[in-house]
C-alpha positions, 0 to 999 in steps of 0.5 A, a space after each residue: 199202627 204204621 203210617 200207611 199211604 198208597 198211590 199210583 206210580 206215574 198216575 194217568 191224568 184222569 180216571 179213578 182207582 179203587 183202593 182197599 187193604 186186607 190184613 190177615 193173620 193165622 196163629 200157631 193154633 190155627 186161629 185166623 183173623 181177617 180184616 178189610 178196610 174199608 168194607 167196600 173199596 174207596 174210590 179216588 181220582 187216579 192222581 190222589 194219595 190214599 191215606 190208608 190209616 184214615 180207614 181204620 177205626 179209632 185206636 185200631 192196632 192190627 198186624 200180619 199179612 197185609 195186601 193192598 188191593 187196587 184197580 184202575 177204572 174198574 180194570 183187573 184187581 192188582 195186589 201189593 203185599 207186605 207184612 205188619 209186625 209188632 214191637 214190644 213196650 219197654 219194661 217201664 212202659 209195661 209196668 206203668 200201664 199194668 199198675 196205673 189202676 192197681 187198687 182196682 185189680 191186684 197186687 200181683 199183676 206184674 208178677 203174673 204178667 211176667 210169668 205169662 209172657 217172659 221171665 226176662 221182660 214183658 213180651 207181647 211179640 217174639 223177636 220176629 215181631 209176631 205175637 207171642 204164643 203159648 200152648 194151647 191157645 194163649 196170645 200176648 203179654 197176658 196170654 189171652 186164650 183163643 180156645 175159650 173164645 176170649 182173644 180178639 185180633 186187638 188182643 193179639 196185636 195191641 199189648 195194651 188191649 191184651 192187658 185190659 182184657 187180662 185184667 178183666 179176666 182176673 176181676 171176673 175170676 175174683 168176683 164171680 159169685 159162685 166159684 169166684 176165688 173170693 166167694 169160694 174162699 169166704 165160703 170155705 172159711 165160713 164152713 170152717 168157722 161153723 164146724 168149730 162153733 158146733 164142735 168145740 171138743 174136736 176143732 179143725 185147725 187153721 191152715 198154716 201159713 204157706 210160703 210160695 216164692 216171694 209170697 206168704 199166703 195166710 188165713 190170718 192176715 189183716 186183709 179183708 176180702 169183702 171189698 176194695 181196696 184189693 191190695 195188701 202187704 200180707 197175701 190172702 189165700 183168696 189170692 192164691 186161689 185167684 192166681 191158680 184160677 187164672 191159669 185154669 184150676 181143676 181144683 182150687 189152690 186150698 180147700 176145706 176137706 169136709 170128708 175128714 173129721 174134723 175137716 182139714 185144710 188141704 193144699 192143691 198147688 199143682 195144675 193139670 198140665 203135663 207135667 204138672 207144676 205150681 203156677 202160683 209158685 211160678 208167679 210168686 217167684 217173679 220179680 216185678 
C-alpha cells in the first residue's frame, strides 16, 4: 500500500476532525469490493495529521477508487478522491515467491502461472495498474475466480495473496479424496490392474507416453503419487489431470474407458471453452 496521510490545509486552532477512508473497486465481471477504514470515523484535533495506514489491518493491500471522508466539528462531510493502482513484481520476484516452497506444491507452478497471467511475464496488473482480468471471472497472476466465490479483495490487489490462494486451489484439487486428480488417477490405474489380473488373455494395454509442449506425461515414470514430495523429472499423468482440473475440467485429461473390452485408455485434452483448446499443452509450452 502507498503511505497515506491527511490533514487540513491551514487548520483552525481548535476543534476536531472526523476522518475515514473508503476504498472501492468494481471489476469487469461486476464484482464489487468496498472497504471502510476505520469502521467508524477517527476523531483527531484539527491540527493533527491523520496517518491513514495505521487504520489498515496488518498486511492489507487494496486498490481502486479511494475517497477520504472528513468533517470539521460535526459539520457537513467533505470528500477527497483519488485512485490506488498496482505495480507488478519483477519476474525474478515472482519466480522466487512461487518456488519458495516448491516441494509442498508442484513442479509446474511457474508454467501454470505464466499461462494464467501473461505469456511474457508474471502479471497481476494491466498496464493501467488495474487488476488483470480473464473471462469469465478470473483475477490476477493465478486468475482466482470470483464466480466460484473464491477471490477476495486481497487476491485482486496483492499478487502474493493471489499466489497463496492459487496454490491452495492446486493442493485442494490434487488431494481431494473423491475426484481429486491423484485419487482419480490411482483409481483408474487400480481398475486397469484389476482388469488385467482377471483377464490375462485379453489384457488392456498401458497408456502410451504423451508429449505435450515441453512435458512428457507417462504412466511408467518413477514418480510415486501417494505422498510427498510432489515433484519429479518425469511427469505423471496424475499431474496432467491436475493441470486440466485447475482450468476447470468437465472430463479429466485421461481416463480408462471401461465400456470397451478390453478397457482402453482415452485422452481428453480439450477443455469446454469456446473454442476448445488444450490447457495442459498451453501450460507445458510455457518457459518458467
